[in-house]
C-alpha positions as CSV (number, residue, x, y, z in Angstrom):
1,M,0.6,-48.1,-28.0
2,S,2.2,-50.7,-30.0
3,R,1.2,-54.6,-29.9
4,F,4.7,-55.2,-27.9
5,L,4.1,-53.1,-25.2
6,L,1.1,-54.3,-24.9
7,T,1.8,-57.7,-24.6
8,I,4.5,-56.5,-22.1
9,V,1.3,-54.3,-20.4
10,S,-0.8,-57.6,-20.7
11,L,2.0,-60.1,-19.1
12,L,2.7,-57.6,-16.1
13,L,-1.2,-57.7,-15.4
14,V,-2.0,-61.7,-15.6
15,G,1.0,-63.8,-15.9
16,H,4.9,-64.2,-15.4
17,L,8.1,-62.6,-17.4
18,I,10.7,-65.5,-18.3
19,S,14.3,-63.8,-16.9
20,G,15.9,-66.9,-16.7
21,I,15.5,-71.0,-17.9
22,E,17.7,-73.6,-16.3
23,T,18.1,-77.4,-17.3
24,S,19.6,-79.5,-14.1
25,G,18.9,-83.2,-14.8
26,N,15.8,-84.1,-15.9
27,W,14.0,-80.7,-15.2
28,V,13.6,-77.0,-17.2
29,Y,12.7,-74.3,-14.8
30,L,11.4,-70.9,-16.0
31,Y,12.4,-68.0,-13.3
32,D,10.8,-64.4,-13.4
33,N,12.3,-61.1,-12.9
34,S,12.2,-61.0,-9.0
35,G,14.9,-65.1,-9.4
36,Y,11.4,-66.9,-8.1
37,R,11.3,-70.0,-9.8
38,Y,7.6,-70.4,-10.8
39,K,7.6,-72.9,-13.4
40,T,9.1,-77.1,-13.4
41,L,8.8,-78.7,-16.8
42,S,10.2,-82.3,-17.9
43,I,12.6,-81.9,-20.0
44,S,11.5,-85.0,-21.9
45,S,8.5,-82.8,-22.8
46,V,10.1,-80.0,-23.4
47,G,13.3,-80.9,-25.1
48,E,16.0,-78.9,-25.6
49,I,15.5,-75.2,-24.8
50,M,17.3,-73.2,-28.5
51,G,16.5,-69.7,-26.9
52,Y,14.0,-67.6,-25.1
53,C,13.3,-64.2,-24.5
54,S,10.5,-62.7,-21.8
55,C,7.4,-64.0,-23.4
56,Y,8.4,-67.2,-25.0
57,F,10.8,-69.3,-25.6
58,V,11.4,-71.9,-28.5
59,T,12.6,-75.4,-27.5
60,R,13.7,-78.5,-30.3
61,K,12.7,-82.4,-29.8
62,G,13.7,-85.0,-32.1
63,H,12.3,-83.6,-35.7
64,W,10.0,-80.9,-33.9
65,I,10.1,-77.7,-33.0
66,Y,7.9,-76.2,-30.4
67,L,7.1,-72.4,-29.1
68,Y,5.8,-72.5,-25.5
69,D,4.5,-68.9,-23.9
70,S,5.3,-67.8,-20.8
71,E,3.7,-69.9,-18.0
72,G,4.9,-73.0,-19.9
73,Y,2.2,-73.8,-22.1
74,R,2.9,-75.3,-25.7
75,Y,1.1,-72.8,-28.4
76,K,2.8,-73.8,-32.0
77,I,4.2,-77.1,-33.0
78,M,6.4,-76.9,-36.2
79,S,8.9,-79.0,-38.1
80,Y,11.9,-79.1,-37.7
81,S,12.6,-79.7,-41.4
82,S,10.8,-76.7,-42.1
83,V,12.6,-74.5,-40.0
84,G,15.7,-75.4,-39.5
85,D,18.3,-74.5,-36.8
86,I,17.1,-71.3,-34.2
87,T,19.6,-69.0,-34.5
88,G,18.2,-65.9,-32.9
89,V,14.9,-65.1,-30.1
90,T,13.7,-61.6,-29.5
91,E,10.2,-60.8,-28.5
92,E,8.6,-59.8,-31.7
93,G,10.1,-63.4,-33.1
94,F,12.9,-65.8,-34.0
95,T,15.4,-66.4,-37.0
96,S,16.0,-70.3,-38.2
97,K,18.8,-71.3,-41.1
98,N,17.6,-73.8,-43.2
99,G,20.6,-74.9,-45.5
100,A,21.0,-71.6,-48.1
101,W,18.4,-69.7,-46.6
102,I,17.5,-67.9,-43.3
103,Y,14.2,-67.3,-42.5
104,T,12.4,-64.9,-39.9
105,W,9.5,-66.3,-38.1
106,N,7.1,-63.7,-36.1
107,R,6.1,-65.1,-32.1
108,Q,3.0,-67.0,-33.2
109,G,5.3,-69.1,-35.4
110,K,4.1,-67.6,-39.0
111,K,7.0,-67.1,-41.7
112,I,7.2,-63.5,-42.5
113,R,10.6,-63.1,-44.3
114,T,13.1,-65.6,-46.5
115,R,16.6,-64.4,-47.6
116,A,19.1,-66.3,-48.9
117,A,22.3,-66.9,-46.4
118,R,25.4,-65.2,-47.1
């Protein structure tokens, strides 16, 4: 079984899958696939939502990029100056653009590829 399917199966057994994230006022709300709001986070601690998928989401606050799991727990902090602007988030990882470079990161925040931007 692939690593992706194992992750989805484990989340189904023990946690939530993100189907939507909304911000309102000073709050960030996480919704599951049944439309139930299962987590509320303070926007002052989370920052701006840059992207999400069912397993995790990426935020930016000041000079920092944060990775959160589907339960709303921060598991990685990265410097914005080394990551750049988030351009996409998928189940397997995310991409960012920093100057003339495009970076591909895995879901844990490890850089796995670098290429020149076109």
